[in-house]
C-alpha atoms as one frame of an Amber mdcrd trajectory, in Angstrom:
protein
  -1.172  10.700  21.057   1.655  11.506  18.930   2.346  13.807  16.256   5.005
  12.788  13.783   6.608  15.312  11.573   9.696  15.460   9.556  11.173  16.463
   6.178  13.081  14.281   3.685  15.371  15.002   0.517  18.081  13.786  -1.814
  21.336  14.351  -2.554  23.256  12.426  -5.079  21.901   8.966  -4.780  21.369
   9.402  -1.079  17.839   9.720   0.422  17.767  11.195   4.031  14.822  11.765
   6.180  14.688  13.197   9.744  11.807  12.601  11.808  10.322  13.793  15.412
   8.034  12.622  17.654   5.613  14.998  19.793   3.836  13.705  22.819   0.538
  15.932  22.350  -0.412  15.360  26.079   3.028  16.262  27.435   4.106  18.311
  24.915   7.613  16.316  25.057   9.345  16.020  21.834  11.680  13.178  20.616
  15.062  13.423  19.663  15.394  14.058  16.057  15.452  10.404  14.136  17.694
  10.304  10.842  18.083   7.655   8.368  19.819   8.132   4.933  19.924   5.472
   2.124  20.637   5.230  -1.584  17.128   3.088  -1.179  14.126   5.031  -0.569
  12.283   2.023   0.503  14.978   1.352   2.968  15.227   4.691   4.444  11.154
   4.561   5.057  11.775   1.193   6.911  14.671   2.588   8.865  12.005   5.470
   9.786   9.317   3.225  10.773  11.251   1.134  12.638  12.588   3.867  14.586
   9.257   5.360  15.253   7.998   2.223  16.466  10.973   2.093  18.959  10.568
   5.418  20.236   6.827   4.941  21.114   8.137   1.671  22.970   6.048  -0.573
  20.369   7.241  -3.768  18.903   5.728  -3.661  15.242   2.597  -5.855  14.190
   2.754  -9.047  12.148   1.846  -6.402   9.344   3.968  -3.659   9.821   7.068
  -5.904  10.194   6.034  -7.359   6.989   5.937  -3.735   5.329   9.265  -3.018
   6.825  10.793  -6.353   5.522   9.481  -6.420   2.428   8.510  -2.772   0.893
   6.066  -2.825  -1.936   8.056  -1.568  -4.576  11.912  -0.485  -4.774  10.692
   2.110  -7.510  10.138   5.905  -5.885   8.779   6.565  -9.347   6.068   3.900
  -9.200   5.332   4.902  -5.715   4.713   8.428  -6.851   2.646   7.086  -9.453
   0.420   5.373  -7.102  -0.140   8.440  -4.929  -1.025  10.523  -8.016  -3.451
   7.867  -9.085  -4.888   8.366  -5.758  -5.252  12.244  -6.121  -6.809  11.609
  -9.574  -9.502   9.096  -8.300 -10.405  11.733  -5.362 -11.428  14.083  -8.173
 -12.954  11.330 -10.164 -10.624  11.110 -12.958 -10.954   7.347 -13.684  -9.294
   6.992 -16.991  -6.541   9.155 -16.060  -6.237   6.848 -12.842  -6.197   3.720
 -15.046  -3.666   5.294 -17.243  -1.401   6.155 -14.231  -1.572   3.031 -12.535
  -0.368   1.137 -16.035   2.485   3.635 -15.720   3.655   2.552 -12.228   3.094
  -1.116 -12.859   5.466  -0.486 -16.268   8.201   0.534 -13.945   7.301  -2.548
 -11.366   5.307  -5.135 -12.913   5.202  -6.711  -9.176   4.065  -3.988  -7.615
   1.080  -5.186  -5.678  -0.817  -2.295  -4.303  -0.607  -0.835  -7.984  -2.047
  -4.214  -9.390  -4.609  -4.746  -7.193  -5.529  -0.831  -7.275  -5.653  -1.595
 -10.987  -7.942  -4.486 -10.664 -10.335  -2.218  -8.694 -10.317   0.427 -11.165
 -10.998  -1.749 -14.198 -13.781  -3.181 -12.168 -15.726   0.034 -11.756 -15.241
   1.043 -15.576 -16.813  -2.613 -16.415 -13.491  -4.043 -17.606 -14.257  -7.549
 -15.715 -11.725  -9.616 -17.927  -9.070  -7.566 -17.436  -9.812  -6.705 -13.641
  -9.542 -10.370 -13.131  -6.152 -10.502 -14.492  -5.029  -7.815 -12.769  -6.492
  -9.053  -9.410  -4.480 -12.549  -9.846  -1.576 -10.722 -10.677  -1.455  -8.735
  -7.504  -2.072 -12.135  -5.642   0.493 -13.899  -7.400   3.220 -11.096  -7.091
   2.461 -11.470  -3.047   0.393 -14.028  -1.786   0.849 -12.302   1.622  -0.846
  -9.271   0.597  -4.365  -8.653   1.730  -4.781  -5.732  -0.898  -4.595  -8.285
  -3.432  -6.836 -10.898  -2.122  -9.498  -8.104  -1.446  -9.046  -6.753  -4.781
  -9.359 -10.365  -6.424 -12.350 -11.338  -4.386 -14.134  -8.024  -5.083 -13.895
  -8.567  -8.548 -15.109 -12.073  -8.769 -18.109 -11.066  -6.409 -18.853  -7.744
  -8.116 -19.276  -9.597 -11.504 -20.439 -12.958 -10.188 -17.737 -14.896 -11.882
 -17.059 -17.381  -9.224 -18.847 -16.267  -6.094 -17.040 -19.057  -3.777 -13.871
 -17.982  -5.051 -14.353 -14.480  -4.203 -15.734 -14.998  -0.805 -12.603 -16.971
  -0.023 -10.535 -14.287  -1.349 -12.144 -11.971   0.751 -11.890 -14.243   3.974
  -7.999 -14.587   3.043  -8.137 -10.664   2.829  -9.227 -10.552   6.234  -7.478
 -13.251   7.770  -4.512 -11.007   6.872  -5.891  -7.974   7.637  -8.311  -8.384
  10.040  -8.511  -4.683  11.194  -9.350  -3.330   7.571 -12.575  -2.535   7.338
 -12.805  -2.908   3.734 -12.571  -6.870   4.539 -15.829  -6.475   6.349 -17.801
  -4.413   4.150 -16.675  -6.750   1.126 -17.827 -10.047   2.799 -20.946  -8.524
   3.835
């Protein structure tokens, strides 16, 4: 088991990140991994690559995909997605919807925000709009399991097209075989 900790900041237009890994079994700490970039997502990708290298692990296909193709280049959209998750945990669903719409206005191809908005609209009974955002999520990144999961869930929940819903969930499971959500959706 490893513990990863660090810090980050911004100086001018440059983001910097510094991380260390601690082996909980041996108590040994790695050298500090330092990355800087004017692009937040590239900085995060650099840290992820360094952490995997330090752990002597090759990235999985999914990790490689995330490293090579970040879901958004907008730090603000990513922050709004994070805030929407906190709001969801507090049960403030109307505010979640509003916040996700703001994130999408900053990056209209932000697959995670599109998929999350589809699910949020779905639980509010807004099936047509949920389908629209689910389809946009899949179109924005056909290789993202989350878009397929959201669209499949909306299809099945609303009995719009059960066969397409099942197909979308099977595709989500193919793309993310360890994501428990896909198994629950198919059951």
